[in-house]
N, C-alpha and C positions, 0 to 999 in steps of 0.2 A: 704345532702339533705333529707328532710322528705317526703318519698313517701307514698301515700294513698292506702289503701285496703278497700274493701267493703265486708261485710259478712252478711248472713242472719241467725238470731237466731230463731230456732223453739221453741215456747213457750211450746208446748206439750211434745216434747222429750228432749229439752235442747240441741239438736244438732246445731252446728255452721257450716255453709257452706260458704266457700269463693266463691265469684262469679267470680273472675278472677284469673288467675295464676300469672300474672305480675301486680305490682302496677302502679298507675298513679301518675303524678305530682300533680294533683288536681282533686277532685271529688266535684262537686257543690251540695249543699245541698237541691236543689229543685227537687229531684227525685219523681217519682210517680209510685204507683203500678197499674197494669191493673185491671179493675173491677173483673176479675175472679181470681186475685191473682197469676197468673202463670208467669207474666213477670214484669220487672221493666224498666221504662224509666229513663235514667239519662244522664247528660252532664258531660263529663270528658275532661281533658287536659292531653296530653301525655308528654309534655315538657314545661318548663317555657316560657311564652309569646307566646306559640303556639296557633293554632286554636283549637277550641273545637269540640268535636264529640258528637252527640246525638245518644245514643245506646239504643236498646231494648235488654234485657238479660233475659234468663230463670231464674226463682227463684231457679232452681237446679244448676245454674252455666253456665258460658259461653260455656263450652264444650257441654252442652245440647241444646244450641241455643243462638246465638248472631247475631244481625243485626245492621249494621251501617246505620242510616237513613239520616244523614246530617253532614257536616263539614263546619264550618264557625266561625264567631266571635259572636255567639248568646249568649243570656242570659243564666243563669243556672237553671231557673225554668221551669219545663215542667208538663203537665198533660194530661191525656187521654180525648179525646173528647167523648161525649155521643153517637155520631153517627160515 
């Protein structure tokens, strides 16, 4: 099984930060950075054919902050609202 990991690459320092300790079955490509660049909203699936989770995660990694916002069979594209 090919599990998926997500990392942040700092263009200034060249540092690569993994956002999660454990891989996901699938990470949907429609993730979105918060306007301040401190958080990432993304949709993931933990197991094949399972429900999807909408997560907000710190740009410094899940250990620095992660919030589960919704679990259901939603689409994979998210964006932050202006308000």
